[in-house]
N, C-alpha and C positions, 0 to 999 in steps of 0.2 A: 695950388702950388705950381709956380711957373718954372720953365726950363728954357735956357737959351738955345738958339738954333744949333750951335756947335755941339752941345751935349746931346741933343736929340739925334743929330746926324751921326755922331759917334756911336750911340746906342743902336741905331738902325743898321749901321755898317757891320757891327758885331753880329747882329741877328742875321743879316744877309750872308755873311761869311759862314756862319754855323749851318744855315740852311743849305747852302750850295755845296757843302762837303759831301752831300750824297753823290755828287759827281765823282769824287775820289773812289767811292765804293763801286760805281759803275766801271771806272777804269780798271780797278782791281779784278772785277768780275770778268772783264774781257781778256786781260793779259796775264793774270796770275794763274799758274797751273796748280798750285797748292796753296792752302791757307796756313800762314804762320800762326798757329793756334796759341802758342805761348805768348807771343807779342800781343796778339789781339785780346787774349784773356787779361793780361796785365793792363792794357790800355783801357779796356772797359771797366776794370776794377778801379783804375786811376780816376776815370770819369765819375764813377759812383762816389768815390771818396771826396772829390772836389765838390760835387753837388750836395751831398749829405752835410758836409762840414759848413759850407757857405749858407745852406738853407737854415740850419739849426743855430749856428753861432752868429751869423751876420744878418741875414734877411729877417728871421723871426724876431731878433732883438730890435732891429730898426722898426719893424711893424709894431712891436710892443711899446717902444718909446713914443712913437707917433700917436698911437691910440690912447696911451695913458695920459699924454699931454692934452688930448682933446676930450677924453671922457672920464679921467680920473684913474687912480691905480687899480682898483678892483675891476671896474667895468672894462677898462682898457685891456687888462690882462685876459679877462674872460672873452672879450670879443676877438682878441688875437688868437686865442686857442680855438675858438669856434671857427674862425675863418681858415685857420690852418687845416683843420679836419674837413672843412667844406672844399678846400682845394683838393685834398685827397679823394673825397667823394666824387668830385667832378671828373678827375682823370680816371678813376676806377669805373665810373659810368661809361666813359668813352671806350675803355678797354672791354667792358661787358658787351657793348653794342657792336663791337667788331668781332665777327666770327673767328674762332680759333684758326681755321684753315687759312684765312687770309691775313691773320695777325702778322704784322711786319716783324715782330720779334721772334717768330718761329723760324729761325734762320739756319740753313745748313751750310756746311763747308763748301767751298768752290768745287772741290774734287768730288763731292757727292751729287752735284747737279748733273742731270743726264747729259751725256754727250750725243752728238748728232745721230749716231747709229741706233741709239736706244729711244729716241723720241718717236713715240707712236701716235700721240695725240697732241699735236702742236696747238690745237685750239684750246685745250685745257691748260697747257703751259702759258699761253698768252693770257688766258683768263686769270690765272694765278698771279701773273705779273701785274696786270691791271688792277686787280683787287688789292694787291699789296701796295700799289701806288696810292689807291684811294685811302686805305687804312693809314698809311704813313702820313698822308696829307692831313687827315683828321687829328692824328696824334701830334703833328708838328705845330698846330695852332697854339696850344698852351705852352709848348716849349719856346716858341717864338716870343710870346708875351713874357715868359720868365727871363729870357736873355735880354730883351729890350728893357724891362724894368730894372734888372740888375745893372745894366750899362748906364741907365739914368741916375741910379742912386750912387754908384761908385765905379769909376773906370776900371780899377784893378779887379774888383769883384766881377764886373761885367765881362772883362776879358777872360777870367777864369771860367765863368759859366759858359761862355761862347766856345772855348776850347773843349770843355767837357761835352757839350752838346754836339760839337763837330765830330769828335771821336765816336760818339754814340750813333751819329748819322751814317758813318761809313758802311757798316754792315747792312743798314737799311737800303743803301744804294745798291748793294749786291742783290738783296732780296727782290728788288724791282727789275734791275737790268738783265740779270742772267736768264730768268724765264722768258722775258720778252726777246732777248737775243736768240736763244735757242728755238723759239717758236717762229720767228720771222727771218732770222739770218741777218738782220739789219742792226748794226751797231748804232746807227743814227737814231732809229726809233727807240731803241732801248735806252740810250743815253738821254734822249729828249724827255722821255716819260719820267725817268729818275730825276732829271734836272727840275722838271715842273713840280714833282712832289716835294722837293726841297724848298721851293718858293713859298710853300705854305707858312714857313716860319717868318719871313719878312712881312708877308701879308697879315699874319697874326699880330705882328708888331704895329703895323699901320692901323689895324682895327683898334688895338688897345690904345693907341695914341689919340685917334680921332673920336672914339666913342667914350673913352674913360679919362685918360690923362690930361686932356686939354681942359677938362672941367673938374679936376680932382681937388678934393679938400684933404686936410690932414687925416680925417677919419677914413675917407675912401682910400687914400694912399696906404694907410695902415692895413686896412682890410685886404686890399689887393696884394700887398707885400706878403702878408701872412698866408694867403691862399696860394701864392706862387711858391712859398716855402714848402707847403704841403704837396703841391704838384711835383716839385723837384725830388722830395723824399720818396714819393711813390714811384716815380720813374726810376730812381736808383734801385729801390728794393724789388720792384716788380719786373723791371725790364733789364737794366744794366747788369746787375749781379747774376740773375739767372742765366742770361746770355753768356756772361763771362765763365760761369761754371760749366755751361754746356760745351763751350769751346775747349776748355782745358782743365788744369789742375786747380783744386780748391785753394791751396796755399798761394799759388801765383795770383789768383784773384784777390785774396785778402791782402797780400803784400802790395798789390796795386792800390787797394782802398786806402791803406795806411799811408802810402806814398802820396796819394792825391790829397789826403787830409793834411799831411805835413807841408806839402808845397803850398796849399791854400792858406794854411795858418801862417806860414813864413811870409807870404806875400801881403797878407793883411797886417801883420806886425811891422814889416819893413816900410810899407807905404801908408801906414796909418796917419 
């Protein structure tokens, strides 16, 4: 399945934008004195709603159509389902291999981060920031592939996924930059490490393009799309929603989810 250069560049630019949003989190970590928990909760819920809706309503269906055309109705539906859960298994394995202490989604509010007078072991803080960056880098590879594939399939869908992933990456930027900043006193070092961790998403997109999509068939396209849908659902349920709940009220998170689904549904209907 061939894609023109303009489509590939557009999908890659979406992935780059989403990945570099970790820099926004870095800036918030430096300059914000308190965390706007209600806004952050609603934003994370909104991201989860967008990703769940687009994964189950749009991406899974496209994968099913592609595989059914190539393999027939029964086998195509079966392979779509298996690939969906294979994507979930992949991202769950990545989560399992990342220790809880360094997991980038174990995020605290800005005001809970230690201030200068309380930092007794800067070496440990620096270690926490570095491990958070490594963990985020690992997590961002499949997120980059999801954003890139979505942008290739449909520009509107790709933009929605990119915005959702970008919002998701903001607190990850805080998780990396704040410990490094308090350990070293250097905004440059903290921002640089956070910036580099975000680059894993466009790198994931490049690997997906050169290793898979350049030689993709309808069958491989369907399998990849179905697994991406599984990855997105897992990220939403295991990372976005728990983080939203942790930051604020349950109902605000749920309102954000519904709003994200509604906006995604409207965009797909209007630009179909």
